[in-house]
ZAMARGU-4260 file (C-alpha; in steps of 0.2 Angstrom, whole numbers, plus 5000, padded with zeros to 4 digits):
<rodrens>
0) 5532/5660/5507 | 5548/5670/5512 | 5563/5665/5502 | 5573/5661/5518 | 5559/5650/5525
5) 5560/5640/5508 | 5579/5639/5510 | 5578/5632/5528 | 5565/5619/5522 | 5576/5614/5508
10) 5591/5613/5520 | 5583/5601/5532 | 5579/5589/5518 | 5597/5590/5512 | 5604/5588/5529
15) 5593/5573/5532 | 5599/5565/5516 | 5617/5569/5519 | 5616/5561/5536 | 5607/5545/5529
20) 5622/5544/5516 | 5636/5548/5528 | 5630/5537/5543 | 5625/5522/5532 | 5634/5505/5535
25) 5635/5497/5518 | 5647/5491/5504 | 5652/5509/5501 | 5654/5514/5519 | 5664/5502/5530
30) 5665/5502/5549 | 5683/5508/5546 | 5678/5522/5536 | 5664/5528/5548 | 5677/5527/5562
35) 5689/5537/5553 | 5676/5551/5549 | 5671/5551/5568 | 5654/5543/5564 | 5656/5526/5573
40) 5663/5519/5589 | 5669/5501/5586 | 5672/5490/5595 | 5664/5495/5612 | 5666/5486/5628
45) 5650/5484/5638 | 5653/5487/5656 | 5635/5488/5663 | 5617/5484/5658 | 5601/5489/5666
50) 5583/5494/5663 | 5580/5513/5665 | 5563/5522/5666 | 5549/5513/5657 | 5561/5498/5656
55) 5571/5504/5641 | 5588/5495/5640 | 5603/5506/5645 | 5621/5501/5642 | 5637/5508/5649
60) 5652/5506/5638 | 5670/5510/5636 | 5683/5510/5622 | 5699/5501/5621 | 5706/5517/5612
65) 5704/5535/5615 | 5692/5545/5604 | 5687/5563/5604 | 5674/5563/5590 | 5665/5579/5586
70) 5650/5572/5578 | 5645/5562/5594 | 5636/5573/5607 | 5623/5570/5621 | 5606/5566/5613
75) 5613/5560/5597 | 5602/5547/5588 | 5612/5531/5586 | 5611/5513/5581 | 5619/5498/5590
80) 5626/5486/5577 | 5635/5470/5574 | 5639/5462/5558 | 5625/5450/5552 | 5613/5456/5565
85) 5598/5468/5564 | 5604/5485/5571 | 5594/5493/5586 | 5590/5511/5586 | 5593/5522/5602
90) 5600/5538/5609 | 5618/5542/5615 | 5615/5548/5633 | 5633/5554/5636 | 5651/5551/5629
95) 5667/5559/5635 | 5679/5552/5622 | 5683/5536/5632 | 5667/5530/5639 | 5649/5533/5638
100) 5631/5527/5640 | 5617/5524/5627 | 5598/5519/5628 | 5590/5507/5616 | 5572/5509/5610
105) 5568/5491/5611 | 5559/5479/5624 | 5575/5470/5628 | 5594/5470/5626 | 5600/5462/5610
110) 5606/5444/5612 | 5623/5449/5605 | 5626/5465/5615 | 5640/5458/5625 | 5648/5449/5610
115) 5664/5454/5601 | 5664/5467/5587 | 5648/5477/5594 | 5648/5495/5590 | 5637/5511/5589
120) 5636/5523/5575 | 5627/5539/5572 | 5609/5538/5564 | 5599/5551/5555 | 5588/5560/5567
125) 5573/5559/5555 | 5560/5563/5569 | 5568/5580/5574 | 5570/5584/5556 | 5551/5581/5553
130) 5546/5591/5568 | 5557/5606/5562 | 5549/5605/5545 | 5532/5605/5552 | 5536/5620/5563
135) 5542/5630/5548 | 5528/5625/5537 | 5515/5631/5550 | 5525/5647/5553 | 5516/5657/5539
140) 5499/5654/5547 | 5505/5661/5564 | 5500/5679/5565 | 5512/5685/5577 | 5528/5674/5574
145) 5528/5676/5555 | 5531/5695/5555 | 5545/5691/5568 | 5553/5679/5556 | 5552/5692/5542
150) 5560/5705/5553 | 5574/5693/5557 | 5577/5690/5539 | 5576/5708/5533 | 5592/5717/5526
155) 5606/5713/5538 | 5617/5726/5546 | 5605/5737/5554 | 5610/5731/5571 | 5627/5735/5578
160) 5637/5730/5594 | 5636/5743/5606 | 5634/5745/5625 | 5616/5742/5631 | 5606/5758/5632
165) 5605/5765/5650 | 5590/5760/5660 | 5583/5768/5675 | 5583/5754/5687 | 5566/5750/5695
170) 5570/5732/5702 | 5576/5726/5719 | 5589/5714/5714 | 5591/5697/5723 | 5609/5696/5718
175) 5618/5712/5725 | 5634/5708/5716 | 5628/5711/5698 | 5637/5723/5688 | 5629/5737/5678
180) 5628/5728/5661 | 5620/5713/5670 | 5608/5724/5679 | 5603/5732/5663 | 5600/5716/5654
185) 5589/5709/5669 | 5578/5724/5668 | 5577/5723/5650 | 5571/5705/5651 | 5558/5710/5664
190) 5552/5724/5653 | 5552/5713/5637 | 5537/5714/5626 | 5542/5702/5612 | 5560/5698/5610
195) 5575/5702/5620 | 5593/5697/5616 | 5606/5694/5629 | 5624/5694/5622 | 5636/5685/5634
200) 5654/5684/5629 | 5666/5671/5638 | 5666/5673/5657 | 5654/5688/5658 | 5641/5679/5669
205) 5628/5675/5657 | 5620/5661/5668 | 5621/5672/5683 | 5611/5686/5673 | 5598/5673/5667
210) 5595/5666/5684 | 5592/5684/5691 | 5581/5688/5677 | 5571/5672/5679 | 5569/5675/5698
215) 5562/5693/5694 | 5550/5685/5681 | 5544/5673/5694 | 5541/5687/5706 | 5530/5695/5693
220) 5520/5678/5693 | 5526/5674/5676 | 5526/5656/5670 | 5543/5652/5661 | 5548/5638/5649
225) 5567/5636/5648 | 5577/5628/5634 | 5594/5625/5626 | 5600/5615/5611 | 5608/5601/5622
230) 5603/5592/5638 | 5619/5597/5646 | 5616/5615/5643 | 5598/5613/5650 | 5605/5604/5666
235) 5618/5617/5669 | 5606/5632/5670 | 5593/5621/5679 | 5605/5617/5693 | 5608/5636/5695
240) 5590/5639/5697 | 5587/5624/5709 | 5601/5631/5720 | 5590/5647/5722 | 5575/5637/5727
245) 5565/5639/5710 | 5551/5627/5708 | 5558/5619/5692 | 5551/5604/5682 | 5564/5595/5671
250) 5555/5587/5656 | 5562/5576/5642 | 5570/5559/5640 | 5576/5554/5657 | 5591/5544/5650
255) 5598/5561/5644 | 5596/5570/5660 | 5610/5572/5673 | 5608/5563/5690 | 5608/5579/5700
260) 5593/5585/5690 | 5584/5569/5689 | 5574/5571/5706 | 5566/5586/5698 | 5559/5577/5683
265) 5542/5570/5682 | 5549/5553/5685 | 5559/5559/5700 | 5544/5567/5708 | 5533/5552/5705
270) 5545/5542/5716 | 5537/5550/5731 | 5519/5549/5725 | 5506/5538/5732 | 5505/5529/5716
275) 5523/5523/5717 | 5518/5506/5725 | 5506/5502/5711 | 5519/5507/5698 | 5532/5497/5706
280) 5520/5482/5706 | 5517/5484/5688 | 5535/5485/5684 | 5538/5469/5694 | 5525/5461/5684
285) 5532/5467/5667 | 5549/5461/5672 | 5542/5443/5676 | 5534/5443/5658 | 5550/5449/5651
290) 5560/5435/5659 | 5548/5422/5653 | 5550/5429/5635 | 5569/5428/5637 | 5568/5409/5639
295) 5566/5409/5621 | 5583/5411/5613 | 5588/5416/5595 | 5586/5398/5588 | 5567/5393/5590
300) 5552/5388/5579 | 5536/5397/5575 | 5526/5392/5590 | 5540/5398/5602 | 5542/5414/5592
305) 5523/5418/5593 | 5523/5415/5612 | 5538/5426/5614 | 5529/5440/5604 | 5514/5438/5615
310) 5524/5440/5631 | 5533/5455/5624 | 5516/5462/5619 | 5510/5460/5637 | 5525/5469/5643
315) 5521/5483/5632 | 5503/5484/5638 | 5509/5485/5656 | 5521/5499/5652 | 5506/5508/5644
320) 5497/5506/5660 | 5512/5513/5670 | 5512/5529/5658 | 5494/5532/5662 | 5497/5532/5680
325) 5511/5543/5678 | 5501/5555/5667 | 5489/5556/5682 | 5501/5566/5692 | 5510/5575/5678
330) 5497/5589/5676 | 5498/5594/5695 | 5517/5595/5693 | 5515/5606/5678 | 5504/5618/5687
335) 5515/5619/5702 | 5531/5623/5693 | 5537/5640/5690 | 5549/5635/5677 | 5548/5620/5664
340) 5565/5615/5657 | 5569/5604/5643 | 5577/5604/5626 | 5566/5609/5611 | 5562/5592/5606
345) 5560/5587/5625 | 5547/5601/5627 | 5537/5596/5612 | 5537/5577/5617 | 5531/5582/5635
350) 5517/5591/5626 | 5521/5608/5632 | 5512/5615/5617 | 5496/5612/5627 | 5501/5625/5640
355) 5503/5643/5639 | 5519/5652/5645 | 5523/5670/5648 | 5541/5669/5643 | 5552/5657/5633
360) 5571/5658/5638 | 5583/5650/5625 | 5600/5648/5633 | 5616/5644/5622 | 5605/5651/5607
365) 5622/5654/5597 | 5622/5635/5595 | 5603/5633/5591 | 5599/5631/5573 | 5585/5642/5568
370) 5572/5629/5564 | 5574/5621/5581 | 5570/5638/5589 | 5554/5641/5578 | 5549/5624/5585
375) 5547/5631/5603 | 5544/5650/5599 | 5525/5647/5599 | 5526/5641/5617 | 5526/5658/5625
380) 5521/5676/5622 | 5538/5683/5624 | 5556/5677/5620 | 5573/5679/5627 | 5588/5673/5617
385) 5605/5672/5627 | 5622/5666/5621 | 5637/5671/5610 | 5636/5670/5591 | 5655/5673/5591
390) 5659/5656/5598 | 5656/5639/5590 | 5641/5638/5578 | 5629/5623/5577 | 5635/5607/5569
395) 5629/5604/5552 | 5635/5589/5541 | 5630/5595/5524 | 5640/5610/5517 | 5625/5614/5505
400) 5613/5614/5520 | 5625/5626/5529 | 5626/5638/5515 | 5607/5638/5514 | 5606/5644/5532
405) 5605/5629/5542 | 5621/5633/5552 | 5615/5650/5555 | 5609/5651/5573 | 5594/5659/5579
410) 5605/5671/5589 | 5614/5676/5573 | 5598/5680/5565 | 5592/5691/5579 | 5609/5700/5581
415) 5608/5705/5563 | 5591/5714/5565 | 5586/5717/5583 | 5590/5735/5588 | 5593/5733/5607
420) 5606/5720/5610 | 5611/5719/5629 | 5629/5715/5629 | 5637/5709/5645 | 5653/5718/5645
425) 5663/5713/5660 | 5672/5697/5660 | 5677/5688/5676 | 5687/5673/5670 | 5703/5678/5662
430) 5718/5690/5666 | 5717/5706/5656 | 5731/5701/5643 | 5722/5684/5639 | 5705/5693/5637
435) 5712/5708/5627 | 5714/5700/5610 | 5696/5693/5610 | 5689/5710/5616 | 5698/5719/5602
440) 5695/5707/5588 | 5678/5700/5591 | 5669/5712/5603 | 5675/5729/5596 | 5685/5733/5612
445) 5669/5733/5623 | 5674/5718/5634 | 5681/5724/5650 | 5690/5716/5664 | 5690/5720/5683
450) 5705/5727/5692 | 5707/5711/5701 | 5711/5702/5685 | 5725/5715/5679 | 5741/5708/5674
455) 5754/5702/5687 | 5766/5696/5674 | 5766/5687/5658 | 5750/5678/5655 | 5750/5673/5637
460) 5764/5666/5627 | 5767/5660/5609 | 5780/5646/5606 | 5785/5647/5587 | 5789/5631/5578
465) 5794/5640/5562 | 5810/5633/5554 | 5810/5618/5566 | 5803/5605/5553 | 5789/5601/5565
470) 5777/5597/5551 | 5759/5592/5552 | 5755/5574/5547 | 5740/5562/5546 | 5734/5553/5562
475) 5733/5535/5563 | 5715/5536/5557 | 5722/5543/5541 | 5710/5558/5542 | 5713/5570/5556
480) 5730/5579/5558 | 5743/5579/5571 | 5760/5587/5575 | 5772/5577/5585 | 5784/5591/5587
485) 5771/5602/5595 | 5767/5587/5607 | 5785/5586/5612 | 5785/5605/5615 | 5769/5603/5626
490) 5779/5589/5636 | 5794/5601/5638 | 5782/5615/5644 | 5775/5605/5658 | 5793/5602/5664
495) 5802/5618/5661 | 5787/5629/5668 | 5783/5616/5682 | 5765/5617/5677 | 5752/5609/5689
500) 5744/5595/5680 | 5728/5596/5689 | 5726/5614/5684 | 5732/5612/5666 | 5722/5607/5650
505) 5729/5603/5633 | 5717/5607/5619 | 5719/5607/5600 | 5707/5609/5585 | 5712/5592/5578
510) 5706/5575/5584 | 5722/5567/5578 | 5732/5578/5589 | 5721/5575/5604 | 5722/5556/5602
515) 5741/5557/5601 | 5742/5568/5616 | 5732/5556/5626 | 5745/5542/5624 | 5760/5555/5627
520) 5754/5567/5640 | 5750/5564/5658 | 5734/5554/5661 | 5728/5566/5674 | 5728/5580/5662
525) 5712/5586/5654 | 5715/5583/5635 | 5701/5588/5623 | 5697/5596/5606 | 5692/5614/5606
530) 5674/5610/5601 | 5672/5599/5616 | 5680/5611/5628 | 5668/5626/5625 | 5660/5632/5641
535) 5674/5625/5651 | 5690/5633/5659 | 5706/5630/5667 | 5720/5640/5676 | 5732/5635/5662
540) 5729/5630/5644 | 5741/5623/5632 | 5734/5626/5614 | 5742/5616/5600 | 5737/5623/5582
545) 5745/5609/5573 | 5745/5616/5555 | 5763/5618/5548 | 5766/5616/5529 | 5774/5625/5515
550) 5758/5629/5507 | 5752/5640/5522 | 5736/5630/5522 | 5726/5631/5538 | 5710/5622/5535
555) 5696/5625/5547 | 5708/5636/5558 | 5699/5649/5547 | 5684/5647/5557 | 5690/5661/5569
560) 5676/5658/5581 | 5684/5641/5586 | 5700/5651/5590 | 5689/5663/5601 | 5684/5648/5611
565) 5701/5642/5612 | 5710/5657/5618 | 5697/5661/5631 | 5697/5645/5641 | 5713/5650/5651
570) 5711/5659/5668 | 5729/5663/5672 | 5741/5656/5658 | 5739/5653/5640 | 5752/5644/5630
575) 5749/5644/5611 | 5761/5632/5600 | 5761/5635/5582 | 5770/5639/5566 | 5771/5658/5562
580) 5776/5655/5544 | 5761/5645/5541 | 5749/5655/5551 | 5756/5672/5548 | 5749/5673/5530
585) 5731/5674/5537 | 5725/5691/5543 | 5718/5685/5559 | 5733/5675/5565 | 5744/5689/5559
590) 5734/5701/5571 | 5735/5688/5585 | 5754/5686/5583 | 5756/5705/5584 | 5745/5706/5599
595) 5756/5693/5607 | 5772/5702/5604 | 5765/5717/5612 | 5756/5710/5627 | 5763/5693/5630
600) 5779/5683/5627 | 5785/5677/5610 | 5797/5662/5611 | 5804/5650/5599 | 5804/5631/5600
605) 5823/5632/5599 | 5824/5638/5617 | 5817/5621/5623 | 5832/5611/5615 | 5821/5596/5609
610) 5823/5587/5592 | 5809/5577/5583
</rodrens>
């Protein structure tokens, strides 16, 4: 077995054990500690209860405090808990830092769900880990994919970032506005024989290019399976395809799928089927049995408990019958769809491995850990990877697992080996001055801007806090950092520059700074961590770097990919607040400050006349 394959299998085990340890709620791990580490939300306030598809309990909730916690994401495995009660497993459907929604894998709501001191915490995703391990263990027996794995883990460095090779266009493009690099990428995808890599830096129209490529493949009568590491990402490109009239079927847990895409799920399509009346009748019957069972409360004897269990068993049997009726129509929907879309786990759960596809397209492949990709690689004859490995990597809890390669995305693996990388080299988001540093530092000067985005003034500014005494401090959670002086400067910027609140966002790498900003800056402003803001944009961005200390320690600001995300969110104006004496000892930030002096505005905090 290949050494890297062994490392990945080992890394999955380590990550699972680390999650089990980090997420546990016991004598060594209090609720307070889990909250401080961003692993628990407590207490939650239940705002709505309902039964979703197949009658799984779904709960809307809000927090009495703001939270922007990096380890919570759409689709995260969670447990709903209360001291002295048996926790209930479920999944986080969505969470925006203030409110969210989760689904419970249980026949009914816990009796205590609306009581005080209820919370949710992250739970190890043992099922996904098991699926990834099996995929890797099976890989050496796959005659076409295992050689590909070996190629992707040959000696790195034989692939270099370069403009895509020139192709003689033979296609008639649906989108007449594609630039040359987008056209080349589309044609390369249509001519793909095994693996095609699309490198899309910020603002270069990656989704536009993928949509065009998929339309071309459909015209060739190819069957396509589309995936991404998160439901949000799958929904994003699905909506773009649906807008073009593509016959798309969205599969996966409906509790994780956006409302606008739900009509294109199996369940959404079934709403218009002839069997819907029968299904509704069965659901009504299941609800009657469920209500009968609920008459038995927590304090009851053995006969009552047995009767309750029998009633819930009947509910389960009815749900099984519902699923059989739904499965009757599913095969027809699969046959008619040109594109099947879902997360990797969602695709396997929907038994897509029973079907054969011509092309597998993985969007946001830069955030897809490699074992997750190998889970779905067997679904199709040819593979397209699309994303940007120079933005944020996948989230991995265990540092040991990360070092073994688990944080290494499938796109990074491909970028190290594959000879023809199709780079989208024209960005349409940012003014030239804002895009210039990223182009030079991350993309070897190959990222261009159209004339319409040429500079019309000063579009990028650094506000230096060196010598002011605006030192970093621990937030109220005792863990994450904040800088009150930088927040005061952000306030002053809004006033002195007369910034439009609706068009301005405040971002920072630190949760503590984000939480403090939400209690200080206008409520109408978008306030977020950098990690949560990837893929988004605003006319104006205020970026607070927070770090200011005598030791010149910058912590995870050393992950320069996070900064690449941060400085490429602004369309018209970027304000960066930081301490040059702390940041300037680092090669990257020294280069950034030099760029600002040449192409932007270098100001000091003293100009704003504030005292902290």
